[in-house]
PAKOL-346424 format. One line per 3 residues: number of its first residue (from 1); for each residue z, x, y of N, C-alpha, C. Coordinates in steps of 0.001 Angstrom, whole numbers, m for minus. Last residue first. Layout:
PAKOL-346424
NUM> Z,X,Y,Z,X,Y,Z,X,Y; ...
END
This chain:
PAKOL-346424
305> 31268,22125,41225,31939,21323,40468,32576,20435,41108; 30550,25081,42139,30064,24157,42126,30523,23358,41124; 31333,27966,44545,32145,26902,43760,31326,25888,43317
302> 31710,30807,45185,30788,29942,45474,31204,29086,44438; 33303,33882,47465,33147,32785,45622,32283,31091,46276; 34577,36560,48160,33914,35443,48313,33288,35041,47316
299> 37703,38482,48149,36629,37802,47294,35935,36634,48003; 39025,41094,48822,38499,40429,49595,37309,39682,48732; 42075,43215,48616,40804,42780,47570,40030,41087,48426
296> 44175,45705,49500,43092,44182,50026,42122,43894,49072; 46672,47293,49098,45209,47298,48657,45432,45872,48922; 47811,48626,52576,47770,47966,50645,46649,47816,50974
293> 47603,50099,55054,48911,51249,53721,48665,50394,52073; 47494,47582,56786,47598,48938,56411,48248,49302,55800; 47053,44682,57219,47012,45640,56177,47208,47092,55554
290> 46481,45109,60542,48018,44309,59488,48152,44455,57716; 44833,46121,61565,46139,47145,60890,47014,46558,60137; 44346,43229,63809,43995,44754,63591,45068,45562,62844
287> 45500,41055,64673,45333,41018,63594,44762,42564,62987; 45511,41267,67728,46334,41188,67155,46561,41357,65418; 42564,43342,67804,43097,42031,68278,44767,42349,67801
284> 40053,45409,69141,40958,45302,68155,41853,44085,68475; 36356,44764,69626,37584,44837,69930,38975,44820,68557; 32966,46658,68641,34378,45245,68725,35417,46010,69330
281> 30945,48624,70355,31644,48611,69430,32696,46860,69692; 27590,48409,69841,29045,48348,71120,29841,47762,69926; 25013,50522,68804,25876,49358,69092,27116,49584,69700
278> 23800,52909,68894,23547,52223,70219,24054,50504,69916; 24827,54477,67116,24590,55121,67941,24514,53811,69587; 22712,53376,64777,24482,53060,65147,25290,53504,66632
275> 20706,53755,65413,21108,52724,66080,22468,52757,65550; 21073,56656,65058,20491,56062,66302,20375,54694,66614; 21536,56876,62511,22639,57297,63382,22065,57062,64780
272> 19076,55570,61586,20368,55408,61144,21710,55690,62064; 17427,58002,62252,17538,56443,62745,18887,55835,62504; 18247,60166,60710,18014,59818,62178,18051,58678,62598
269> 17525,59235,58283,19588,58764,58547,19394,58841,59977; 14830,59176,57975,15448,57729,58099,17088,58089,58498; 14170,61542,58403,13754,60609,59423,14667,59155,59614
266> 15982,64304,58049,15812,63748,57411,15084,62308,58633; 17471,66496,59310,16013,66801,58683,15019,65397,58512; 20567,66611,60963,19296,66203,59580,18275,66514,60035
263> 21668,67463,63583,21687,68510,62597,20935,68106,61177; 20927,65564,65464,20014,66821,65476,20337,67847,64222; 22203,63371,64730,20881,63432,64508,20192,64253,64414
260> 24813,64744,65373,24694,64326,63856,23327,64210,63529; 24451,64363,68073,24572,65735,67091,24245,65509,65501; 24926,61772,68425,23501,62521,69007,23367,64064,68105
257> 27394,61018,67343,25749,60557,66586,25018,61446,67241; 29852,62316,67101,28606,62025,67756,27498,62074,67231; 32768,59780,66638,31643,60329,66339,29998,60876,67008
254> 35546,58679,66461,34882,59119,67654,33777,59893,67067; 37242,55998,64233,37027,57998,64533,35342,58270,65179; 37062,54199,64435,38254,54710,63402,38135,55856,63814
251> 37143,51269,66508,36719,52238,66088,37264,53163,65321; 37199,49020,68779,38090,48899,66947,36847,50015,66390; 39112,49716,71677,37574,49717,70774,38012,50003,69449
248> 41945,48218,72897,41095,49291,72898,39407,48883,71369; 43077,45322,74584,42859,46094,73109,41499,46818,73736; 45624,44263,76702,44044,44733,76270,44057,45617,75243
245> 47499,41490,76936,47456,42799,76205,45388,43282,76305; 48272,40314,80219,47801,40226,78718,47358,41348,78322; 51866,39941,81182,50609,40700,81320,49569,40394,80282
242> 54277,36961,80642,53795,38278,80504,52254,38603,80484; 55280,35255,83025,54516,35513,82338,54023,37021,81766; 58216,33563,84005,57874,35170,84078,56631,35147,83139
239> 58221,30517,85545,58587,31532,84458,57530,32717,84807; 59045,29773,89207,58318,29871,87914,58863,30777,86841; 61892,27824,89604,61504,28778,89763,60589,29194,88225
236> 62256,25112,92331,61510,25762,90777,61007,27230,90497; 63292,24041,94139,63342,25064,94006,63315,25411,92504; 63685,21095,93508,63041,21681,94828,62566,22938,94822
233> 64068,20027,89908,64445,21133,91058,63752,20894,92138; 63551,16519,90101,63210,17708,89371,64048,18457,91204; 65962,14609,88268,65605,14733,89182,64595,16195,88966
230> 65412,12547,85366,65952,13372,85751,64934,13759,86984; 65062,9224,85395,64538,10190,85116,65482,10880,86115; 66202,6515,86129,67028,7094,85269,66357,8745,84751
227> 64295,5429,87847,66086,6022,88776,66442,6772,87130; 62489,4781,86491,62213,5666,87295,63543,6365,87698; 63279,3833,83055,63187,3597,84400,63022,4458,85541
224> 61513,5444,80396,62823,5285,81132,62271,5100,82372; 60309,3694,77507,60052,4748,78979,61156,4349,79840; 60824,4463,74177,60831,3792,75182,60629,4361,76447
221> 58309,5812,72005,59389,5979,72640,59525,5028,74239; 57093,3951,68983,57111,3904,70362,58108,4491,71558; 55879,6023,66025,57046,5260,66938,57079,5303,68272
218> 52669,5023,64782,53762,6216,64998,54899,5013,66194; 52197,3619,61898,52238,3621,63069,52625,4249,64063; 49939,4533,59559,51048,4751,59906,51411,4620,61016
215> 47638,3102,57371,48153,4170,58545,49455,3898,58732; 45923,4153,54506,47204,3828,55116,47314,3973,56499; 42725,3445,53362,43986,4157,53640,44524,3480,54296
212> 41143,1838,50439,41636,1879,52329,42985,2952,52214; 40361,4533,47702,40901,2777,48587,40846,3151,49683; 39301,6084,46221,38464,5982,47134,38573,4584,48009
209> 40588,6349,44017,40518,7210,44934,40068,7325,46158; 40067,3630,42546,41974,4412,43222,41215,5548,44115; 36971,4154,42459,37674,3046,43235,39052,2979,43587
206> 37305,6113,40398,37054,7006,41571,37049,5759,42794; 38579,5419,38550,39541,6823,39200,38929,6644,40436; 36598,3204,37481,38219,3024,37520,38926,4073,38566
203> 34466,5258,36911,34524,4180,37883,35999,3606,38322; 35217,7183,35281,34489,7174,36565,34971,6375,37293; 35934,5817,32748,37095,6095,33676,36423,6678,35286
200> 33306,4820,32537,34224,4395,32709,35473,4132,33657; 32218,7308,32048,31626,7032,33478,32364,5738,33248; 34032,8188,29893,34233,9020,31029,33368,8136,32103
197> 32898,6357,27736,34093,6246,28463,34341,7191,29833; 30180,7357,27728,30754,6199,27761,31947,5788,28380; 30560,10525,26698,30139,9995,27985,30676,8629,28432
194> 33765,11125,24735,32514,10324,25486,31997,10022,26162; 36385,11989,24940,36547,10659,24682,34689,10291,25332; 36289,14770,25793,37596,14408,25072,37380,12998,24493
191> 34042,15548,27486,34450,16121,26073,35418,15265,25176; 34468,13755,29231,32816,13386,28594,33579,14451,26947; 36665,14249,30575,36311,12843,29565,35426,13285,29013
188> 35982,17286,31336,36612,16922,30904,36916,15394,29651; 34217,16271,33640,33935,16647,32402,34458,16942,31303; 35740,14239,35394,34765,13853,34671,34257,14716,33334
185> 39274,14478,35215,38192,14523,35751,36504,14405,34623; 42536,13386,35037,41394,13138,34967,40336,14039,35723; 45491,13710,34575,44642,15204,34633,43077,14823,34252
182> 46254,11218,35115,46447,12038,35318,45837,13369,35769; 44362,9848,33273,44611,9271,34572,44794,10756,35411; 43020,10869,30713,43218,9483,31058,43322,8941,32700
179> 44716,13151,30107,43253,12876,30734,43125,11618,30824; 46693,12765,29249,46810,12784,30142,45545,12865,31115; 45775,12898,26614,46237,11620,26977,46300,11916,28600
176> 45050,14723,24595,43951,14336,25725,44953,12988,26168; 46589,15618,23211,46229,16808,23703,45611,16136,24757; 48472,13726,21771,49002,13806,22598,47764,14958,23394
173> 47666,11433,19696,46787,12176,19629,47143,13294,21077; 48016,8688,20507,48815,9532,19492,48685,10973,19281; 46821,8025,22532,48089,8347,22824,48875,8819,22072
170> 44016,7895,21281,44316,9472,22416,45832,9368,22687; 44594,5834,19736,44410,6900,19029,44145,8309,20439; 44979,3991,21689,45686,4275,20846,45390,5642,20258
167> 42018,3611,22677,43096,4212,23866,44540,4420,22450; 40738,2653,20208,40635,4201,20938,41093,5006,21867; 41952,443,19506,42380,1386,18716,42060,3005,19483
164> 40834,m879,21669,42411,m676,21633,42475,238,20867; 37816,m417,21134,38475,m395,22646,40527,272,22188; 38007,m2534,18951,37842,m764,19328,38487,197,20030
161> 39151,m4816,20009,39840,m3820,18593,39659,m2206,18556; 36710,m5592,21229,38449,m5563,22007,39255,m4571,21025; 35035,m5727,19421,34812,m4478,20524,36138,m4387,21718
158> 35678,m7575,17732,35371,m6313,17293,35536,m5104,18451; 35108,m9901,19802,36661,m9188,18714,36469,m7938,18612; 32728,m9817,19919,33201,m9786,20560,34595,m9341,20744
155> 31785,m9825,16648,31291,m8567,17661,32230,m8871,18878; 32715,m12448,16125,32852,m11026,15160,32806,m9974,16077; 31066,m14014,17641,32385,m14046,17756,33393,m12707,17319
152> 28796,m13326,16712,28632,m13683,17835,30260,m12924,18567; 28923,m14758,13865,28528,m12741,14383,29263,m12835,16018; 29139,m17422,14472,30377,m16790,13509,30317,m14838,13696
149> 27044,m17854,15671,27887,m18000,16563,29075,m17142,16071; 24408,m15985,14313,24928,m16986,14520,26331,m16888,15283; 21021,m14313,14829,22442,m14074,14558,23436,m15609,15159
146> 18354,m13499,13385,18658,m14734,13845,20074,m14158,13658; 16601,m9857,13435,17267,m10959,13224,17825,m12505,13387; 13681,m7970,14013,15583,m8113,14266,15543,m9391,13371
143> 12455,m5602,11694,12170,m6503,12913,13497,m7277,12760; 10638,m2032,11636,11789,m2922,11188,11639,m4297,12355; 8699,m386,12616,8751,m603,11248,9716,m1981,11201
140> 8129,824,14935,7330,233,14451,7317,m585,13492; 11491,1033,15823,10773,m478,17027,9111,m403,15970; 12594,2430,14540,12517,1266,14169,12159,311,15157
137> 10904,4760,14972,11246,4536,13707,11268,2567,13631; 12003,5130,17575,11039,4634,17317,10530,4357,16132; 14542,5163,17630,14390,4275,17964,12842,4109,17989
134> 14781,7602,15585,15268,6626,15285,14876,5088,15923; 13877,9620,17651,12525,8984,16089,13664,8108,16025; 15518,10468,20178,14841,9206,19984,14186,8902,18631
131> 17184,12165,18896,17223,11446,19620,16563,10209,19568; 15275,14456,17799,16160,14029,16701,16992,12432,17574; 13690,14481,19670,13291,14236,18945,13998,13521,17860
128> 15367,16056,21350,14810,14888,21918,14352,14280,21327; 15824,18195,20137,16848,17607,20499,16706,15895,20402; 13366,19766,19699,14112,19145,18719,15097,18191,18927
125> 13313,20869,22531,12435,19448,22025,12922,18995,20907; 14855,22452,24176,15398,21877,23096,14594,20318,22673; 13003,24146,25618,13452,24398,24794,13820,23778,23971
122> 12314,21684,27487,11450,22436,26634,11841,23128,25639; 15180,22051,28923,14622,20977,28068,13253,20735,27105; 15121,24226,29699,16003,24183,28577,15031,22714,28155
119> 12938,24236,31656,12878,25175,30502,13569,25273,29728; 13718,22239,33080,12666,22136,32072,12153,23317,31029; 15996,23542,34484,16136,22678,33816,15127,21891,32872
116> 14633,25924,35682,15548,26283,34874,15868,24978,34038; 13038,24750,38111,12538,24945,36926,13584,25486,35436; 15344,23480,39101,14224,22550,38498,13762,23147,37596
113> 17426,24505,41383,17227,25080,39733,16058,23736,38641; 16987,23080,43669,16694,24408,43374,16414,25085,41825; 17575,20895,42568,16307,20619,42863,15549,22524,43001
110> 20088,20507,42067,19045,20669,41441,17815,20601,41400; 21342,21318,45003,21237,22696,43876,20346,22108,42494; 21333,19432,46657,20349,20409,46479,20021,21548,45500
107> 23575,18626,45809,23566,19345,47076,22664,19870,47564; 23381,17008,43582,24174,17673,43447,23948,18662,45099; 21307,14810,43746,20761,16699,43757,21922,17388,43687
104> 21797,12751,43390,22192,13137,44681,21579,14697,45006; 21920,11970,40934,21062,11317,41605,21059,11957,42934; 24081,13918,40391,22995,13810,39828,21700,13571,40529
101> 26079,12480,41384,25965,13509,41588,24945,13862,41401; 25742,9801,40123,25740,10241,41377,25420,11441,41958; 26984,10655,37506,25440,9902,38195,25036,10427,39331
98> 28786,13512,37133,28690,12213,37228,27202,11546,37847; 28292,16247,35040,28065,15452,36388,27977,13940,36065; 30073,18938,33238,28739,17310,33002,28931,16714,34776
95> 28522,22774,33118,29842,21465,33537,28669,19998,33304; 27203,24050,33083,27847,24305,32161,28660,23693,32716; 23981,23991,33992,25271,24136,34628,26812,24327,34357
92> 22719,23459,31789,22451,24129,32581,23261,24694,33552; 24059,21950,30154,23700,23125,29088,22707,23747,30703; 24626,19375,31359,25664,20462,31218,25423,21847,30457
89> 21743,18532,31730,23056,19007,32994,24034,20339,32707; 21747,18016,28937,20829,19065,29833,21479,19679,31109; 23443,15866,28666,23430,16909,27919,22510,17721,28373
86> 23197,13961,30449,23893,14562,30405,24124,15917,29570; 19958,13575,29504,20003,13953,30697,21740,14540,30997; 21058,12351,27098,20055,13407,27220,20245,14202,28449
83> 22570,10108,27667,23067,10872,26966,22592,12606,26776; 20687,8610,29247,21745,9084,29872,22439,10060,29091; 18337,8117,26718,18734,8817,28522,19356,9285,28760
80> 19989,6727,25198,19673,7921,24504,19650,8789,25997; 20447,4551,26534,21474,4861,26181,21607,6305,25756; 18306,3369,26253,18953,3497,27858,19761,4758,27524
77> 16879,2500,23775,16769,3975,24402,17147,4601,25966; 18685,807,23326,19360,1921,22384,18288,3162,23096; 17616,m854,24801,19602,m784,25629,19292,583,24534
74> 15413,m1479,24048,15565,m1198,25120,16829,m259,25847; 16078,m1889,20918,15234,m1054,21419,15197,m422,23139; 17612,m4592,21503,17711,m3334,21068,17097,m2242,21333
71> 15001,m5860,22548,16561,m5504,23565,16901,m4568,22657; 13885,m6177,20392,13097,m4759,21773,14284,m5069,22713; 14971,m7866,18698,14541,m6431,18098,14427,m5608,19401
68> 15752,m10131,20621,17025,m9236,20049,16257,m7715,19605; 12690,m11174,20723,13816,m10477,21207,14898,m9544,21159; 12556,m11634,17900,11833,m10757,18254,12254,m10329,19222
65> 15021,m14210,17097,14270,m12697,16131,13539,m11106,16976; 16768,m13989,20231,15707,m14668,18633,15574,m13755,18435; 19886,m13261,21364,18228,m13544,21017,17743,m13744,20075
62> 22601,m12928,21104,22039,m14351,21944,20737,m14530,22004; 22452,m10767,20176,23011,m11250,19141,22404,m12814,19880; 22510,m8633,21875,21155,m8657,21269,21524,m10007,20331
59> 24745,m8232,23140,23837,m9122,23701,22372,m9046,23355; 26488,m7497,20989,26539,m9004,21425,25316,m9573,22345; 25503,m4885,21327,24975,m5600,19834,25499,m7149,20651
56> 27247,m4005,23690,25628,m4366,23626,24528,m4767,22497; 29612,m4155,22582,29350,m5353,23635,27806,m5279,23440; 29849,m2828,20133,29725,m4184,20302,29305,m4848,21297
53> 29282,m472,21547,28005,m387,20657,28230,m1924,20663; 31667,192,22893,30531,m156,23752,28814,m643,22597; 33088,673,20361,33382,m718,21558,32399,m822,22517
50> 31670,3106,19065,31450,1840,18601,31938,151,19692; 32824,4471,21432,31012,4492,20957,31197,3295,20392; 35215,4821,20572,34567,3621,22197,33462,3715,22526
47> 35357,5895,18002,35963,4125,18189,35571,3153,19587; 34517,8168,18546,33724,7018,17870,34303,5920,17717; 35901,9051,20186,34665,9020,20479,34237,8153,19837
44> 38585,8943,18720,38353,8140,19804,36974,8054,20420; 37746,11058,16167,37803,9591,16373,37999,8467,17109; 37595,13180,17802,36407,12848,17541,36854,11446,16559
41> 40348,13687,18262,39490,13372,19332,37965,12955,18969; 41205,13965,16317,41985,12527,16670,40724,13080,17960; 40298,16347,15044,40001,14773,14556,40485,13568,15085
38> 38454,18536,16561,39661,17653,16995,39437,16231,15800; 36488,21435,17698,37001,20167,16724,37869,19670,16260; 35825,22871,19997,36757,23132,19364,36949,21085,18405
35> 33480,22831,21751,33644,24361,21508,35350,24179,20151; 30931,20271,21684,32515,20677,21409,32520,21603,21362; 28093,19821,21901,28750,19985,22969,30391,20978,22798
32> 27342,18570,19645,26475,19892,20358,27808,20170,21350; 29039,16795,18794,28573,17788,17798,27971,18972,18523; 28225,14706,20698,29826,15567,20853,29998,16932,20344
29> 26005,14037,20513,26512,14827,21619,27851,15702,21452; 26871,12567,18282,25498,13849,18469,26038,15088,19242; 28073,10946,18746,28485,11583,17897,27795,12702,18224
26> 26395,9355,20701,27615,10114,21097,28094,10988,19913; 24427,8459,18821,24283,9239,20239,25698,9979,20527; 25740,7013,17300,25234,7859,16460,24643,9097,17959
23> 26920,5005,18338,27559,5495,17774,27021,6979,17336; 24367,3212,19258,25554,4228,20014,26415,5348,19756; 23395,2817,16577,22369,3992,18228,23694,4949,18739
20> 25273,1280,16101,24931,2369,15543,23909,3253,16032; 24459,m1080,17847,26280,m746,17725,25278,1018,16747; 21583,m1818,17374,22156,m1088,18754,23757,m190,18463
17> 21653,m2217,14467,21147,m877,14875,21367,m611,16837; 23003,m4564,14790,23472,m3476,13595,23045,m2118,14490; 21566,m6130,16236,23622,m6103,16984,23285,m4371,16026
14> 19079,m6768,15016,19051,m5785,16134,20875,m5457,16863; 19397,m6082,11385,19719,m6479,12426,19532,m5753,13689; 16106,m5449,10262,17118,m4924,9975,17941,m5500,11336
11> 13592,m6146,7684,14493,m7216,8627,15920,m6125,8642; 10543,m4919,7872,11537,m4433,7258,12738,m5164,7899; 8229,m5407,9259,8523,m6221,7835,9488,m5765,7668
8> 6827,m3873,11334,7314,m4926,11577,8191,m6002,10474; 4523,m2330,9041,4831,m2480,10872,5303,m3814,10908; 3906,m2256,6538,5094,m2090,6835,5739,m2266,8312
5> 1313,m1746,6662,1611,m3054,5702,3350,m3223,6038; 194,656,7493,558,m441,8271,1321,m1923,7603; 501,2277,5025,2189,2219,5990,1745,711,6642
2> m376,305,2157,m1416,1238,3849,587,1213,4396; 57,651,m1608,m112,122,m108,m115,956,1282
END
């Protein structure tokens, strides 16, 4: 029998495919990026992924056979794209970024390193194929099934139970507990709970951090009537002011650059002596020599996170 005979013939519930694809994507990403595989963390990622899978599966369960199939394809593809984008961003910059940061270009850095991202994508085409292939196969060979109210109710209950299971798993294994609130940041949340829960926490934490500011009304001092104000002295003595400090030139050693130029035969060195000799030295100030006799290390660093 020809392969075309199987096109759209294999019955596979759209709700089941959607839930399994969310779990598949989250677990694949977790295995790719994790540095320390922990059972509790893996269980939490799986529980949260199945929770989202049950919610998306519930959407497909309300549609007819054909509609549920293509809804499952679209939803699964959208989840896959989000997972792949996060993976390639983390692969390029060694940190997961929120969608807002990615869309805004991370202050222009994403555009500056566009070639790097493209090279990473081309080098990891097998990852893209591995994530997208199940969707393509389902779209070609499978057909959806009709779901009843009992299944829809079961999916809704499963979503609630799975999220509760995920949160309880995190609380039982204490090493990730505080990342839910006190020690939250998007990158660690993705590595500990998965992309879906990290996005959820970002929405919650972002609304908390960007809440309306509280303004404190300053105390108003009572105004004294004119007769109670202290009388000004008729003969006030002006305060003595110290004369301004005059600082010398900030020159470590007096050098005769003309004599130094005459002593060398190198044209480039003579040009340097001539240039330095033409400069006007800056003045010393109250901070000059503050670190004299100490080891001072000045580090200029750029942070991107």
